[in-house]
ZAVEX-880322 format. One line per field, with one value per residue (C-alpha): residue number from 1; residue in one letter; chain; x, y, z. Coordinates in steps of 0.02 Angstrom, whole numbers, plus 50000, padded with zeros to 5 digits. Layout:
# residues N
resi [NUM:...]
resn [A:...]
chain [A:...]
u [X:...]
v [Y:...]
w [Z:...]
***
This chain:
# residues 280
resi [1:2:3:4:5:6:7:8:9:10:11:12:13:14:15:16:17:18:19:20:21:22:23:24:25:26:27:28:29:30:31:32:33:34:35:36:37:38:39:40:41:42:43:44:45:46:47:48:49:50:51:52:53:54:55:56:57:58:59:60:61:62:63:64:65:66:67:68:69:70:71:72:73:74:75:76:77:78:79:80:81:82:83:84:85:86:87:88:89:90:91:92:93:94:95:96:97:98:99:100:101:102:103:104:105:106:107:108:109:110:111:112:113:114:115:116:117:118:119:120:121:122:123:124:125:126:127:128:129:130:131:132:133:134:135:136:137:138:139:140:141:142:143:144:145:146:147:148:149:150:151:152:153:154:155:156:157:158:159:160:161:162:163:164:165:166:167:168:169:170:171:172:173:174:175:176:177:178:179:180:181:182:183:184:185:186:187:188:189:190:191:192:193:194:195:196:197:198:199:200:201:202:203:204:205:206:207:208:209:210:211:212:213:214:215:216:217:218:219:220:221:222:223:224:225:226:227:228:229:230:231:232:233:234:235:236:237:238:239:240:241:242:243:244:245:246:247:248:249:250:251:252:253:254:255:256:257:258:259:260:261:262:263:264:265:266:267:268:269:270:271:272:273:274:275:276:277:278:279:280]
resn [M:P:R:F:N:R:P:L:N:A:N:T:I:G:E:L:I:Q:T:V:Q:R:T:D:Y:E:R:I:D:L:S:P:Y:D:F:V:D:V:Y:A:S:V:V:L:A:L:L:L:R:F:A:C:T:T:R:R:P:P:E:L:V:L:P:G:S:D:Q:V:R:A:Y:L:A:R:Q:E:F:F:R:C:L:E:E:W:Y:S:I:G:P:E:L:K:E:L:E:A:R:Q:W:A:D:N:P:R:V:A:P:I:T:L:V:S:S:E:D:A:V:T:G:I:V:N:R:I:R:V:L:L:S:S:P:S:F:G:V:S:T:P:V:A:D:A:A:W:R:V:L:S:E:T:L:Q:N:I:P:Q:H:A:G:G:N:S:E:Q:V:G:S:G:F:A:A:L:Q:L:Y:Q:H:A:L:E:V:A:V:G:D:I:G:V:G:L:A:T:S:L:R:Q:N:R:R:Y:R:N:C:T:D:A:Q:A:Q:Q:A:V:L:I:F:G:A:T:G:T:G:N:P:G:R:G:N:G:L:R:V:T:T:R:T:V:T:G:L:R:G:T:V:V:L:Q:S:G:R:S:V:T:Y:C:F:K:G:T:Y:R:Q:S:A:C:P:E:F:P:G:T:Q:L:R:I:R:I:P:A:R:T]
chain [A:A:A:A:A:A:A:A:A:A:A:A:A:A:A:A:A:A:A:A:A:A:A:A:A:A:A:A:A:A:A:A:A:A:A:A:A:A:A:A:A:A:A:A:A:A:A:A:A:A:A:A:A:A:A:A:A:A:A:A:A:A:A:A:A:A:A:A:A:A:A:A:A:A:A:A:A:A:A:A:A:A:A:A:A:A:A:A:A:A:A:A:A:A:A:A:A:A:A:A:A:A:A:A:A:A:A:A:A:A:A:A:A:A:A:A:A:A:A:A:A:A:A:A:A:A:A:A:A:A:A:A:A:A:A:A:A:A:A:A:A:A:A:A:A:A:A:A:A:A:A:A:A:A:A:A:A:A:A:A:A:A:A:A:A:A:A:A:A:A:A:A:A:A:A:A:A:A:A:A:A:A:A:A:A:A:A:A:A:A:A:A:A:A:A:A:A:A:A:A:A:A:A:A:A:A:A:A:A:A:A:A:A:A:A:A:A:A:A:A:A:A:A:A:A:A:A:A:A:A:A:A:A:A:A:A:A:A:A:A:A:A:A:A:A:A:A:A:A:A:A:A:A:A:A:A:A:A:A:A:A:A:A:A:A:A:A:A:A:A:A:A:A:A:A:A:A:A:A:A]
u [48098:47981:47957:48062:48028:48200:48316:48507:48552:48619:48485:48486:48672:48703:48592:48694:48845:48783:48714:48889:48985:48868:48942:49126:49123:49098:48933:48861:48678:48603:48466:48338:48370:48280:48368:48569:48608:48786:48838:48792:48884:49037:49006:48977:49140:49234:49144:49193:49374:49382:49331:49451:49594:49582:49501:49442:49337:49159:48998:48916:48748:48694:48538:48385:48331:48398:48409:48507:48642:48637:48676:48821:48887:48870:48985:49108:49078:49145:49288:49368:49365:49443:49609:49534:49371:49354:49226:49117:49054:48886:48956:49076:48913:48837:48988:48929:48768:48887:48807:48669:48539:48600:48754:48732:48823:49009:49122:49179:49362:49489:49593:49769:49901:49909:49981:49821:49700:49738:49694:49529:49471:49505:49413:49263:49250:49267:49117:49013:49035:48963:48798:48738:48771:48727:48737:48765:48947:48924:48880:49021:49151:49101:49095:49277:49337:49253:49348:49511:49494:49425:49517:49684:49632:49625:49795:49872:49758:49687:49856:49858:49921:49856:49935:49861:49677:49689:49654:49485:49341:49257:49092:48962:48789:48667:48482:48338:48369:48536:48724:48790:48975:49021:49211:49261:49408:49434:49592:49618:49468:49460:49478:49634:49719:49655:49740:49909:49864:49890:49745:49615:49728:49556:49439:49287:49217:49089:49211:49338:49197:49150:49326:49376:49210:49187:49365:49463:49570:49705:49813:49980:49900:49944:49785:49839:49854:49705:49575:49487:49318:49290:49328:49205:49067:49063:49069:48932:48809:48856:48756:48613:48679:48703:48857:48849:49020:49040:49180:49186:49030:48973:48882:48865:48746:48780:48653:48625:48758:48682:48762:48668:48755:48692:48762:48793:48859:49054:49147:49338:49401:49294:49142:49079:48915:48881:48727:48711:48557:48586:48528:48587]
v [49991:49899:49718:49610:49440:49377:49492:49437:49489:49433:49316:49226:49229:49070:48996:49059:48988:48825:48822:48889:48764:48644:48671:48680:48865:48854:48953:49101:49139:49313:49315:49271:49429:49597:49670:49651:49736:49793:49646:49511:49619:49616:49415:49402:49495:49369:49216:49269:49310:49149:49055:49136:49123:48925:48869:48959:49120:49055:49091:49235:49242:49438:49495:49500:49674:49830:49899:49775:49782:49974:49958:49837:49961:50107:50018:49987:49799:49743:49870:49826:49630:49676:49612:49432:49431:49493:49631:49615:49771:49758:49784:49926:50020:50000:50078:50241:50241:50248:50367:50423:50363:50335:50435:50357:50202:50204:50085:49927:49948:49814:49808:49721:49786:49886:50028:50056:50049:50219:50302:50200:50256:50429:50415:50352:50456:50604:50537:50503:50690:50744:50820:50663:50558:50679:50568:50614:50667:50510:50382:50456:50437:50258:50206:50280:50192:50020:50026:50085:49921:49802:49842:49798:49629:49594:49617:49558:49400:49352:49279:49380:49534:49590:49432:49304:49251:49333:49510:49567:49697:49826:49931:50047:50113:50231:50160:50250:50238:50146:50153:49976:49928:49767:49693:49525:49418:49227:49201:49071:49119:49171:48995:48942:49126:49096:48914:48990:49028:48869:48920:48886:48767:48662:48782:48778:48926:48959:48960:49077:49208:49207:49224:49350:49460:49436:49419:49502:49343:49333:49221:49284:49287:49477:49564:49734:49663:49597:49669:49743:49640:49666:49854:49858:49776:49878:50036:49980:49909:50069:50161:50022:49943:49762:49662:49501:49399:49251:49129:48947:48865:48988:49160:49265:49403:49543:49667:49762:49649:49494:49354:49227:49093:48981:48869:48928:48878:48848:48985:49030:49173:49312:49420:49568:49658:49803:49916:50080:50181:50349:50457:50423]
w [49220:49085:49066:48961:48883:48886:48997:49008:49189:49351:49374:49204:49143:49235:49110:48963:49039:49048:48861:48801:48905:48827:48660:48716:48699:48515:48502:48604:48557:48600:48484:48608:48724:48734:48867:48948:49115:49150:49250:49104:48982:49075:49113:48937:48879:48998:48923:48748:48794:48886:48733:48624:48732:48770:48636:48468:48436:48438:48340:48412:48369:48386:48485:48382:48472:48390:48571:48637:48482:48508:48699:48671:48550:48662:48790:48668:48691:48525:48522:48694:48618:48469:48501:48527:48418:48239:48217:48057:47958:48045:48223:48160:48102:48275:48348:48264:48392:48539:48676:48559:48663:48846:48909:49074:49004:49032:48925:48965:49000:48991:49164:49117:49238:49409:49309:49210:49362:49428:49248:49236:49408:49381:49207:49289:49423:49307:49210:49378:49419:49241:49208:49114:49265:49405:49555:49736:49789:49927:49788:49660:49807:49855:49679:49659:49824:49770:49593:49683:49793:49657:49518:49602:49629:49445:49405:49581:49599:49439:49373:49221:49106:48952:48869:48975:49029:49189:49149:49175:49131:49226:49178:49257:49216:49308:49310:49367:49550:49575:49504:49470:49449:49380:49384:49336:49284:49208:49328:49458:49567:49754:49822:49729:49779:49969:49973:49971:50158:50252:50354:50204:50099:50096:50086:49954:49852:49963:50123:50023:49991:50169:50232:50104:50126:50329:50388:50248:50218:50108:50026:50106:50275:50277:50342:50284:50104:49986:50098:49966:49959:50146:50134:49971:50055:50208:50105:49985:50131:50234:50085:50080:49936:49893:49842:49742:49720:49618:49598:49553:49597:49737:49738:49895:49910:50051:50105:50278:50361:50298:50199:50084:49974:49855:49712:49529:49366:49372:49274:49292:49398:49510:49463:49567:49543:49655:49674:49758:49778:49672:49800:49984]
***
């Protein structure tokens, strides 16, 4: 992958969140960035939606890089936010470039209800099996299982529907050596959801993530329900992939059966980044 001067990715999106929070979500400046990855684009969509639904539409300074603009257009990034954010003529012209240069970019999809999940997952499975993507069957099947599990969590546990803050977004892209899946919402977050279970009523963000990922803990206390993140982690790491889970002030990195945690800028809801080697 080529080097970029100012990439916006899983490692740098926290800096952008902090910058936007210092303006009370009034301004989102993308002008310095010359690269945006699929996870950062999902978090950016959540950031915009959170600002629009809890305050007012922020000033959005577009990327100076024409490649980044075109990438966001191919993702249908601005189209998926039209309900909350007005799109100017310049962005509408960019939409015409969708898919033109990189067919391995799937559009960002709004996940607003449980009824919508099956259709979304099936469309993505067809896309993964297409000649443009050409991933191996184990990778396509794993991505399908992962999305089936994780997308259900958004309408069930984010506390939202299409009219509320809680609904979220999903996207994927095939890079040179790996398939990346990004899923996120701006709902109540893992810790708040898990605290409904008396056993975890005082859990921190980090403790909630560990309980969900390792033990399959749920807010209901029923081990047969809400176990999707543990299943997802086992599926992905079994294919030599990685899972990164962020919620509240904590982020957990999962790889080869190991779990590493660190602090991060606080942001509503839950965000998940999954990376699976393209050939297993």
